[in-house]
C-alpha positions in Angstrom: 189.3 -9.3 -26.9 190.4 -7.1 -29.9 188.0 -7.1 -33.1 188.9 -8.6 -36.2 189.4 -6.6 -39.3 186.3 -8.3 -40.7 184.4 -6.9 -37.4 185.5 -3.7 -38.0 184.2 -3.7 -41.6 180.9 -5.5 -40.4 181.0 -2.7 -37.5 181.3 0.1 -40.2 178.5 -1.3 -42.4 176.1 -1.7 -39.5 177.2 2.4 -38.4 176.1 3.5 -41.9 173.1 2.1 -41.8 172.2 3.4 -38.6 172.6 6.8 -39.6 171.1 6.2 -42.9 167.6 5.4 -40.8 168.4 8.4 -38.3 168.5 10.5 -41.6 165.5 9.0 -42.8 163.4 9.1 -39.6 164.5 12.6 -39.3 162.9 13.3 -42.6 159.7 11.5 -42.2 159.3 13.3 -38.8 159.8 16.8 -40.1 159.1 16.7 -43.6 162.1 18.2 -44.4 164.4 17.1 -47.3 167.7 16.1 -46.6 170.2 19.0 -46.5 172.5 18.7 -49.6 175.4 17.8 -47.6 173.5 14.8 -45.7 172.5 13.5 -49.4 176.0 13.9 -51.0 177.5 12.1 -48.1 175.0 9.5 -48.1 175.6 8.7 -51.8 179.4 8.7 -51.1 179.0 6.4 -48.4 177.1 4.1 -50.3 178.8 0.7 -50.9 176.7 -2.2 -52.7 176.2 -5.9 -51.2 179.0 -7.5 -53.4 181.6 -4.7 -52.4 180.7 -5.1 -48.1 181.0 -9.1 -49.4 184.3 -8.7 -51.0 185.8 -6.5 -48.4 184.9 -9.1 -45.8 186.0 -12.4 -47.5 189.2 -11.4 -48.9 192.0 -12.6 -47.4 195.9 -11.9 -47.8 198.4 -9.0 -47.5 196.7 -6.7 -50.1 193.6 -7.6 -48.7 194.7 -6.5 -45.2 196.1 -3.1 -46.5 193.1 -2.4 -48.6 190.7 -3.0 -45.6 193.2 -0.5 -43.2 192.7 1.7 -46.1 189.2 1.6 -46.2 188.4 1.6 -42.8 190.6 4.8 -42.0 189.2 6.3 -45.2 185.5 5.4 -44.3 185.6 6.1 -40.6 186.3 9.6 -41.3 183.3 9.7 -43.8 181.1 8.3 -41.5 182.2 10.9 -38.9 181.4 13.9 -41.6 178.2 12.2 -42.2 177.2 12.0 -38.8 178.1 15.7 -38.2 176.0 16.8 -41.0 173.1 14.5 -39.7 173.3 16.5 -36.5 172.8 20.0 -38.2 170.4 18.5 -40.3 168.7 17.3 -37.5 169.0 20.6 -35.6 167.9 22.7 -38.7 165.0 20.5 -39.3 163.8 20.6 -35.6 164.1 24.4 -35.7 162.1 24.9 -38.7 159.6 23.0 -37.5 159.2 24.1 -34.1 156.0 25.8 -33.3 157.2 29.1 -32.9 159.4 29.1 -36.2 158.0 31.4 -38.9 156.9 29.4 -42.1 157.8 30.4 -45.6 154.9 30.5 -48.1 
């Protein structure tokens, strides 16, 4: 069974939420501020609740085209965010490892 276009939007929303929570837990565990790229991509990927509702509730040909364009662009944005979070996690872990030198 294939996912509906509305399900794709919901899946992307959940993926973004999971990435945001992952970045937050890294920051909480290490005390390292977000990298500028993570901060920027979290901001770029933010959509207010009304926008998410509009994407999932709209119907018709124009809405379908808009959703398809959104999904393509947003998947790319989330892939960039995921990669940035991985780099942030690696840098935070290396910086906070027992053998790492501390900056004054």
